[in-house]
N, C-alpha and C positions, 0 to 999 in steps of 0.2 A: 377210211380216208387217211392218208399219211400226213401228219402235220408238217407244215413248212418249216424251213430252218428258222425263219423269223419268229414263228409262233413258239418253237422250241426254245430259242434263245431268250425270248421274253419270259417264258416259264422259269428258266434257270435264274434269270435276274430276280424274279419274284421270290424264289426260294432263298437266294442269297440275301435279299433285304430282310426277309423274315428271320433268317439265322443271325444276321448282324444285329437286328433289333433286340434279340434275346440274349446276346452275349453278356455274361456277367450278372444276369438278373438274379440268380440265386446263389451267387458266390459268397464265400465266408467273409470276404473283405474286398473292397474295390479301391483301386488306386488310379488317380488321374495324373498323367504325365504331360505337363504343358511345355511345349517346345516350339522352336523354329529350326533353323538349319543345323546348328551345332548339336542341339539336342537330338535331331533326327539321325545324324551320323553315329552318335553314341547308341541310340536306340537300336539301330540296325546292326551295329557291330560289324563283324566280318567272319571269315573262316579262321578257326583256331589253328594251332600248330599241327594238328592231325587232320586238318581239312574239314572238321566238323563246323557246322554253322553256330556262331556265337552271337546271340542278340538278346535284348531284354525279354521279349516274349518267349523265346526258347528257354532261357534260364528259369523263368517263372514256371513254364510248363514242366520242366525237369524237377523243379523243387516241389511242385504240387504232386507229381507222381511218387516222389520219394517219401514225402511227409504225409500224404493223404489229405492235404489241405486244398483249398480252392481259392487261391488269391488271384484276382483278375486285375490286370493293368491295361489301361487304355491310353493311347497317345491322342493328344488334342492340340491342334495348332492354336496358339493363343498369344496375342490376339491375331485374328485373321487379317490378311492384307486389306480387305474391304469389309465393312465400311470404316472400321476404326483406324487401320493402318498398321504396317509391319513394325511395330515398336513395342518392345517388352522391357523397358528400362525402369529404374525406380519410380520415376514420375508416372509411368503408365500403370503399374500395379496400384500405386496410390490413387490415380485418377479413376480407375475402374472399380477397385475394391473398397476404397475408403471414401473418397469424395462423392462418388456416385453409387454408393452401396444401397442395397435394398432388394426387394423381391422381384423387381423388374430388371431384366438384363440391360446392360448399358451398351448401346450401339452394337447390338447383337452378341455382345460378349458376356459370358456368365459371371455374375457377381458371386462373392463368397457365400451369400445366403442361399444361392441356388446350387453351387458346386458341392457344398458340404451336405446337402440333402442326399446326394447320390454317392459321394466318395468319402471314405474314411481316412484316406491318405492323399495328399496333394503335393506333387513334386513340381517345382517351378524354377525358372532360370532366366538369365539375361543373354542376349546375343553379344558377341564380342565387341561391338562398338560401345558397349557400356564402359569400356576402359579408355575411351577417348575423352578423358576428364580435363576440363579447362580450369583456369585459375578462378578462385572464388570471387564473386561480386562483393560489393561493400555490404550488402544485406542479403542473406539467404531468403529464398522464396519457395515455399512448399508447392505453390501452384505453377512453378516454372519447369519447363522441360529441358532447360539448359543443364548440361552435364557438368556439375561442380561437386566437390566433396561436401560442401555445406548444404547444398540442396539435397544431395543423396541422403545425408544423415537425417535430416528432418523428415524426409519421405519414408525412410526406413523406420524411424521411431513411430510414425503414424501407422505404418504397415504392421509393425509388431503389436501395437495396441489393438488393431483390428483382428489379427490372427488369434490373439488371446481371448477374443470373444467367442471362439469356437473350440473350447477345451477338449471336446470329444474327437476332434480331427487332428491328425498329425501332419505337419507341414515340413517338407524337406526342400531347402533352398540351396541351389548351387552357388558357391562363391563365383564372382564374375569371371567370364572367360578372358584369358590373356590374348595378346596379339603377337604375330610374327614381327621380328625386329624391323623389317622394312615397311611395315604397315602402320607404325605408330611412332610418335616423337618420343624422345627420351623423357621429357618433362611429363608427358601424358602417362607414360609407363610408370614413372615414379609415383605420380599421384594415384594411379590405379592400385599399386601395391599398398600405398598408405591407406586407401579406403578399404580394401579387402582385408587388410590386417585389422583395421578397426572393427569390421564386421565380426571377425573371429574372436578378437580379444576384448571387445567392449560391448558390442551390440548383442551378441549371442548370450543367452542366459541358460543356466543349468536348471533342470527340473521343470521346464515348461513344455509346450507342445510344438516348438520350432526347433528343427535340427538342420545342420549344415552338411553338405557334401562339398569338399574342398577341391573343386575343379581347377581353380587358379593355381594352387600349390602343385597339383598333379601335372599341369601343363608347363609350369615354369621351373619346377625342381629347385626352388629357392632363388631364382633370378627375377629379372623384370620382364622378360619376354618369353613367349612360347618357344620351347626348345625346337631347333630346326628339324630334328628328326620326328617331331610330332605333327608338324604343320604340312598342309598340302604343298606349300612352297614358301619361300622367304618373304613373299608379299601377300600370301593368301592364308588367313588365320583360321580357316576351317581345319579341324583335326583330320588327320589322314586315317586310313583303315587300320594301320598298325596300332595307332594310339587308341582307336575305337575298341579294338579287341581287349586291350588291357583295361581301359576305362569302364567298359560295360560290366565286366566282372566285378570291379571294385564298387561301382554304383549299385549293382544288384546286392552285394554284401551289405552295403550301408542301408539300403531300403529294408531288407529283411531284418537286419539288426534293430533298426528303428521300430519296426512293427512288433517284433517278438521280444525285444530286450531294451527298449527305450534308448537305443544307440550306445549302450554301455560296452558292447562286445567288439566294437570296431573303432579305428581312428577316424578322423574327419575325412580322410581320403578313401576309407573303406577297407583298409587292411584289418584283418582279424587280430585281436589282442589276446 
């Protein structure tokens, strides 16, 4: 009896699920890449100058073939739109990983206690609305989701203390994404630069397990706004494909250097030194 198309299709799905479930199981090292839309654009990259596909998975596959290593990187939407909500700002990492830390996931989102059981490297970031920073209130509040420099700073300090509790895990944090000129006010853009400069110059520590990849500097090239040639449009702050091709190579450099050389062989944007 010839199997129906429906039966055959179900069989293929089953094989696919088995394959996906085993991915990375016996890898030398496992990397979690936590992202939303901007991170997805960079993850996917685009075609290079010679038409070849350039993406983070492709670059890792090529690296593994050349070096004989088996580094496995997995993209994870974090946090999901539901039930937690599509928010990945300083408050949200503090809320999920610090305030609600423990062996139980929080609102279906993995805590660090659970992520670090499976992954030896964790890459995480903020979506570009992180740069819509408002004026400080009279008193900073670590439990507030209001975007102010003062709130961000105490949430980052708590986050650092938490990440240091997992010294065997390496964490790579993107500096916050910039925004296109028409998508943000001048005062917000100035406050964003002030905070991201603080992250690089004051918050970041040498010789610990937290590393930076300076997406903000890459997007702004020293200014306050995302360069026009890098944005989807003057009012859409998502990076375009041209930027993604450049950025994904630099991010790959930075991740590999952090793994193999504790970040000493690249600049914060991922250029080799």
